[in-house]
TIKEZA-16082 format. One record per residue: x negated, z negated, y of N, C-alpha, C in turn; residue in one letter. Coordinates in Angstrom, 3 decimals. Layout:
<recs>
rec n.u:X | n.w:Z | n.v:Y | ca.u:X | ca.w:Z | ca.v:Y | c.u:X | c.w:Z | c.v:Y | r:A
...
</recs>
This chain:
<recs>
rec n.u:-0.833 | n.w:0.000 | n.v:-1.184 | ca.u:0.000 | ca.w:0.000 | ca.v:0.000 | c.u:-0.877 | c.w:0.000 | c.v:1.246 | r:X
rec n.u:-0.520 | n.w:0.807 | n.v:2.184 | ca.u:-1.264 | ca.w:0.960 | ca.v:3.432 | c.u:-1.085 | c.w:-0.278 | c.v:4.317 | r:X
rec n.u:-2.184 | n.w:-0.744 | n.v:4.917 | ca.u:-2.134 | ca.w:-1.876 | ca.v:5.836 | c.u:-1.717 | c.w:-1.362 | c.v:7.211 | r:X
rec n.u:-0.481 | n.w:-1.608 | n.v:7.608 | ca.u:0.067 | ca.w:-1.118 | ca.v:8.872 | c.u:0.143 | c.w:-2.284 | c.v:9.853 | r:X
rec n.u:-0.358 | n.w:-2.059 | n.v:11.051 | ca.u:-0.368 | ca.w:-3.103 | ca.v:12.079 | c.u:-0.146 | c.w:-2.479 | c.v:13.440 | r:X
rec n.u:0.317 | n.w:-3.284 | n.v:14.391 | ca.u:0.559 | ca.w:-2.822 | ca.v:15.750 | c.u:-0.758 | c.w:-2.404 | c.v:16.381 | r:X
rec n.u:-0.820 | n.w:-1.179 | n.v:16.892 | ca.u:-2.039 | ca.w:-0.661 | ca.v:17.485 | c.u:-2.847 | c.w:0.209 | c.v:16.550 | r:X
rec n.u:-2.330 | n.w:0.472 | n.v:15.356 | ca.u:-3.016 | ca.w:1.349 | ca.v:14.401 | c.u:-3.054 | c.w:2.769 | c.v:14.982 | r:X
rec n.u:-4.048 | n.w:3.548 | n.v:14.625 | ca.u:-4.092 | ca.w:4.955 | ca.v:15.017 | c.u:-2.947 | c.w:5.683 | c.v:14.320 | r:X
rec n.u:-2.201 | n.w:6.459 | n.v:15.074 | ca.u:-1.087 | ca.w:7.205 | ca.v:14.488 | c.u:-1.572 | c.w:8.146 | c.v:13.385 | r:X
rec n.u:-2.812 | n.w:8.604 | n.v:13.488 | ca.u:-3.379 | ca.w:9.492 | ca.v:12.470 | c.u:-3.515 | c.w:8.794 | c.v:11.119 | r:X
rec n.u:-3.572 | n.w:7.470 | n.v:11.117 | ca.u:-3.702 | ca.w:6.710 | ca.v:9.871 | c.u:-2.371 | c.w:6.495 | c.v:9.152 | r:X
rec n.u:-1.279 | n.w:6.807 | n.v:9.800 | ca.u:0.036 | ca.w:6.597 | ca.v:9.201 | c.u:0.386 | c.w:7.802 | c.v:8.327 | r:X
rec n.u:-0.209 | n.w:7.828 | n.v:7.167 | ca.u:-0.053 | ca.w:8.946 | ca.v:6.239 | c.u:1.403 | c.w:9.124 | c.v:5.836 | r:X
rec n.u:1.863 | n.w:10.339 | n.v:5.903 | ca.u:3.222 | ca.w:10.643 | ca.v:5.486 | c.u:4.280 | c.w:10.374 | c.v:6.533 | r:X
rec n.u:3.900 | n.w:9.889 | n.v:7.710 | ca.u:4.883 | ca.w:9.622 | ca.v:8.766 | c.u:5.478 | c.w:10.943 | c.v:9.245 | r:X
rec n.u:6.789 | n.w:11.012 | n.v:9.294 | ca.u:7.493 | ca.w:12.197 | ca.v:9.785 | c.u:7.909 | c.w:11.927 | c.v:11.224 | r:X
rec n.u:7.098 | n.w:12.357 | n.v:12.173 | ca.u:7.322 | ca.w:12.070 | ca.v:13.588 | c.u:8.434 | c.w:12.944 | c.v:14.144 | r:X
rec n.u:9.302 | n.w:12.321 | n.v:14.966 | ca.u:10.423 | ca.w:13.026 | ca.v:15.599 | c.u:10.496 | c.w:12.639 | c.v:17.054 | r:X
rec n.u:10.944 | n.w:13.575 | n.v:17.875 | ca.u:11.236 | ca.w:13.246 | ca.v:19.266 | c.u:12.640 | c.w:13.717 | c.v:19.595 | r:X
rec n.u:13.167 | n.w:13.191 | n.v:20.648 | ca.u:14.528 | ca.w:13.506 | ca.v:21.032 | c.u:14.685 | c.w:14.989 | c.v:21.329 | r:X
rec n.u:15.837 | n.w:15.531 | n.v:20.998 | ca.u:16.145 | ca.w:16.912 | ca.v:21.349 | c.u:16.278 | c.w:17.066 | c.v:22.859 | r:X
rec n.u:16.407 | n.w:15.953 | n.v:23.565 | ca.u:16.520 | ca.w:15.979 | ca.v:25.021 | c.u:15.162 | c.w:15.939 | c.v:25.717 | r:X
rec n.u:14.098 | n.w:15.931 | n.v:24.945 | ca.u:12.761 | ca.w:15.910 | ca.v:25.515 | c.u:12.525 | c.w:17.178 | c.v:26.322 | r:X
rec n.u:11.731 | n.w:17.034 | n.v:27.381 | ca.u:11.455 | ca.w:18.203 | ca.v:28.211 | c.u:10.237 | c.w:18.960 | c.v:27.700 | r:X
rec n.u:9.986 | n.w:20.112 | n.v:28.269 | ca.u:8.884 | ca.w:20.960 | ca.v:27.824 | c.u:7.518 | c.w:20.488 | c.v:28.320 | r:X
rec n.u:7.481 | n.w:19.450 | n.v:29.133 | ca.u:6.225 | ca.w:18.946 | ca.v:29.680 | c.u:5.434 | c.w:18.128 | c.v:28.663 | r:X
rec n.u:6.059 | n.w:17.723 | n.v:27.590 | ca.u:5.361 | ca.w:17.021 | ca.v:26.521 | c.u:5.182 | c.w:15.530 | c.v:26.741 | r:X
rec n.u:5.752 | n.w:14.979 | n.v:27.787 | ca.u:5.646 | ca.w:13.538 | ca.v:28.048 | c.u:6.765 | c.w:12.823 | c.v:27.302 | r:X
rec n.u:6.610 | n.w:12.724 | n.v:26.001 | ca.u:7.687 | ca.w:12.200 | ca.v:25.170 | c.u:7.189 | c.w:11.078 | c.v:24.264 | r:X
rec n.u:8.132 | n.w:10.286 | n.v:23.842 | ca.u:7.877 | ca.w:9.279 | ca.v:22.822 | c.u:8.359 | c.w:9.863 | c.v:21.504 | r:X
rec n.u:7.541 | n.w:9.725 | n.v:20.470 | ca.u:7.931 | ca.w:10.169 | ca.v:19.141 | c.u:8.089 | c.w:8.950 | c.v:18.245 | r:X
rec n.u:9.045 | n.w:9.028 | n.v:17.334 | ca.u:9.343 | ca.w:7.932 | ca.v:16.415 | c.u:9.185 | c.w:8.397 | c.v:14.975 | r:X
rec n.u:8.789 | n.w:7.475 | n.v:14.120 | ca.u:8.714 | ca.w:7.745 | ca.v:12.678 | c.u:9.149 | c.w:6.488 | c.v:11.935 | r:X
rec n.u:10.078 | n.w:6.643 | n.v:11.016 | ca.u:10.471 | ca.w:5.527 | ca.v:10.164 | c.u:9.420 | c.w:5.393 | c.v:9.076 | r:X
rec n.u:8.822 | n.w:4.217 | n.v:8.978 | ca.u:7.768 | ca.w:4.003 | ca.v:7.990 | c.u:8.314 | c.w:3.492 | c.v:6.674 | r:X
rec n.u:9.347 | n.w:2.670 | n.v:6.748 | ca.u:10.065 | ca.w:2.194 | ca.v:5.575 | c.u:11.424 | c.w:1.728 | c.v:6.058 | r:X
rec n.u:12.181 | n.w:1.057 | n.v:5.236 | ca.u:13.551 | ca.w:0.699 | ca.v:5.605 | c.u:13.643 | c.w:-0.330 | c.v:6.731 | r:X
rec n.u:12.531 | n.w:-1.006 | n.v:7.033 | ca.u:12.579 | ca.w:-2.057 | ca.v:8.059 | c.u:11.606 | c.w:-1.846 | c.v:9.208 | r:X
rec n.u:10.855 | n.w:-0.728 | n.v:9.221 | ca.u:9.786 | ca.w:-0.556 | ca.v:10.197 | c.u:9.792 | c.w:0.838 | c.v:10.809 | r:X
rec n.u:9.615 | n.w:0.892 | n.v:12.139 | ca.u:9.556 | ca.w:2.155 | ca.v:12.878 | c.u:8.284 | c.w:2.166 | c.v:13.716 | r:X
rec n.u:7.624 | n.w:3.326 | n.v:13.770 | ca.u:6.439 | ca.w:3.491 | ca.v:14.602 | c.u:6.781 | c.w:4.373 | c.v:15.791 | r:X
rec n.u:6.100 | n.w:4.124 | n.v:16.921 | ca.u:6.250 | ca.w:4.945 | ca.v:18.122 | c.u:4.871 | c.w:5.399 | c.v:18.570 | r:X
rec n.u:4.799 | n.w:6.629 | n.v:19.092 | ca.u:3.540 | ca.w:7.146 | ca.v:19.638 | c.u:3.841 | c.w:8.061 | c.v:20.821 | r:X
rec n.u:2.822 | n.w:8.335 | n.v:21.598 | ca.u:2.900 | ca.w:9.247 | ca.v:22.723 | c.u:2.691 | c.w:10.659 | c.v:22.194 | r:X
rec n.u:3.604 | n.w:11.564 | n.v:22.473 | ca.u:3.489 | ca.w:12.926 | ca.v:21.950 | c.u:2.266 | c.w:13.659 | c.v:22.489 | r:X
rec n.u:1.774 | n.w:13.255 | n.v:23.631 | ca.u:0.576 | ca.w:13.890 | ca.v:24.197 | c.u:-0.708 | c.w:13.440 | c.v:23.499 | r:X
rec n.u:-0.629 | n.w:12.377 | n.v:22.731 | ca.u:-1.803 | ca.w:11.847 | ca.v:22.033 | c.u:-1.428 | c.w:11.540 | c.v:20.585 | r:X
rec n.u:-1.183 | n.w:12.558 | n.v:19.772 | ca.u:-0.663 | ca.w:12.341 | ca.v:18.418 | c.u:-1.587 | c.w:11.572 | c.v:17.485 | r:X
rec n.u:-2.863 | n.w:11.463 | n.v:17.815 | ca.u:-3.784 | ca.w:10.679 | ca.v:16.988 | c.u:-4.093 | c.w:9.331 | c.v:17.629 | r:X
rec n.u:-3.443 | n.w:9.046 | n.v:18.757 | ca.u:-3.681 | ca.w:7.799 | ca.v:19.476 | c.u:-2.962 | c.w:6.617 | c.v:18.845 | r:X
rec n.u:-2.834 | n.w:5.586 | n.v:19.606 | ca.u:-2.250 | ca.w:4.328 | ca.v:19.155 | c.u:-0.766 | c.w:4.463 | c.v:18.819 | r:X
rec n.u:-0.375 | n.w:3.856 | n.v:17.720 | ca.u:1.035 | ca.w:3.754 | ca.v:17.349 | c.u:1.463 | c.w:2.299 | c.v:17.499 | r:X
rec n.u:2.620 | n.w:2.113 | n.v:18.071 | ca.u:3.199 | ca.w:0.775 | ca.v:18.173 | c.u:4.222 | c.w:0.632 | c.v:17.057 | r:X
rec n.u:4.169 | n.w:-0.486 | n.v:16.363 | ca.u:5.010 | ca.w:-0.721 | ca.v:15.191 | c.u:6.069 | c.w:-1.762 | c.v:15.538 | r:X
rec n.u:7.331 | n.w:-1.444 | n.v:15.245 | ca.u:8.440 | ca.w:-2.332 | ca.v:15.577 | c.u:9.367 | c.w:-2.495 | c.v:14.379 | r:X
rec n.u:10.049 | n.w:-3.638 | n.v:14.309 | ca.u:11.117 | ca.w:-3.775 | ca.v:13.313 | c.u:12.241 | c.w:-2.783 | c.v:13.647 | r:X
rec n.u:12.829 | n.w:-2.181 | n.v:12.641 | ca.u:13.904 | ca.w:-1.217 | ca.v:12.861 | c.u:15.054 | c.w:-1.833 | c.v:13.653 | r:X
rec n.u:15.339 | n.w:-3.107 | n.v:13.439 | ca.u:16.413 | ca.w:-3.770 | ca.v:14.186 | c.u:16.120 | c.w:-3.809 | c.v:15.679 | r:X
rec n.u:14.865 | n.w:-3.982 | n.v:16.067 | ca.u:14.484 | ca.w:-4.011 | ca.v:17.480 | c.u:14.661 | c.w:-2.631 | c.v:18.103 | r:X
rec n.u:14.305 | n.w:-1.601 | n.v:17.379 | ca.u:14.472 | ca.w:-0.236 | ca.v:17.879 | c.u:15.956 | c.w:0.080 | c.v:18.016 | r:X
rec n.u:16.742 | n.w:-0.331 | n.v:17.035 | ca.u:18.193 | ca.w:-0.126 | ca.v:17.093 | c.u:18.785 | c.w:-0.812 | c.v:18.321 | r:X
rec n.u:18.350 | n.w:-2.031 | n.v:18.619 | ca.u:18.841 | ca.w:-2.762 | ca.v:19.785 | c.u:18.423 | c.w:-2.065 | c.v:21.086 | r:X
rec n.u:17.191 | n.w:-1.566 | n.v:21.145 | ca.u:16.724 | ca.w:-0.878 | ca.v:22.344 | c.u:17.519 | c.w:0.406 | c.v:22.583 | r:X
rec n.u:17.742 | n.w:1.196 | n.v:21.533 | ca.u:18.502 | ca.w:2.428 | ca.v:21.682 | c.u:19.925 | c.w:2.115 | c.v:22.136 | r:X
rec n.u:20.518 | n.w:1.079 | n.v:21.592 | ca.u:21.857 | ca.w:0.670 | ca.v:22.017 | c.u:21.889 | c.w:0.275 | c.v:23.485 | r:X
rec n.u:20.885 | n.w:-0.460 | n.v:23.934 | ca.u:20.811 | ca.w:-0.860 | ca.v:25.338 | c.u:20.611 | c.w:0.352 | c.v:26.246 | r:X
rec n.u:19.800 | n.w:1.302 | n.v:25.813 | ca.u:19.606 | ca.w:2.526 | ca.v:26.592 | c.u:20.911 | c.w:3.301 | c.v:26.713 | r:X
rec n.u:21.619 | n.w:3.430 | n.v:25.599 | ca.u:22.901 | ca.w:4.143 | ca.v:25.619 | c.u:23.914 | c.w:3.456 | c.v:26.519 | r:X
rec n.u:23.855 | n.w:2.134 | n.v:26.593 | ca.u:24.798 | ca.w:1.365 | ca.v:27.411 | c.u:24.405 | c.w:1.341 | c.v:28.886 | r:X
rec n.u:23.241 | n.w:1.907 | n.v:29.216 | ca.u:22.829 | ca.w:1.957 | ca.v:30.621 | c.u:22.097 | c.w:0.723 | c.v:31.106 | r:X
rec n.u:21.647 | n.w:-0.130 | n.v:30.202 | ca.u:21.016 | ca.w:-1.384 | ca.v:30.594 | c.u:19.737 | c.w:-1.201 | c.v:31.408 | r:X
rec n.u:19.106 | n.w:-0.033 | n.v:31.319 | ca.u:17.863 | ca.w:0.205 | ca.v:32.042 | c.u:17.980 | c.w:1.280 | c.v:33.116 | r:X
rec n.u:19.198 | n.w:1.680 | n.v:33.435 | ca.u:19.382 | ca.w:2.727 | ca.v:34.420 | c.u:18.788 | c.w:2.393 | c.v:35.782 | r:X
rec n.u:18.754 | n.w:1.106 | n.v:36.113 | ca.u:18.198 | ca.w:0.704 | ca.v:37.421 | c.u:16.705 | c.w:1.012 | c.v:37.521 | r:X
rec n.u:16.028 | n.w:1.190 | n.v:36.408 | ca.u:14.590 | ca.w:1.487 | ca.v:36.436 | c.u:14.306 | c.w:2.932 | c.v:36.813 | r:X
rec n.u:15.302 | n.w:3.806 | n.v:36.695 | ca.u:15.066 | ca.w:5.221 | ca.v:36.983 | c.u:15.958 | c.w:5.757 | c.v:38.096 | r:X
rec n.u:16.692 | n.w:4.906 | n.v:38.744 | ca.u:17.570 | ca.w:5.394 | ca.v:39.823 | c.u:17.025 | c.w:5.044 | c.v:41.184 | r:X
</recs>
């Protein structure tokens, strides 16, 4: 089993299927996500695909996406 930790190089996450939102722009400044297992999600910067990956519990990512959909962070971009 691979030793996965916060701050691991995204290149070390063998088999990770990275995805970005269909709403991403053509400038490439996007966050990409990969489900590592049933309880863990990795995030990386699309401009640096071999750079640092941040590892989060799937429940935390689910809560963040829900908050984004509800507009909880709209004040940061308006």
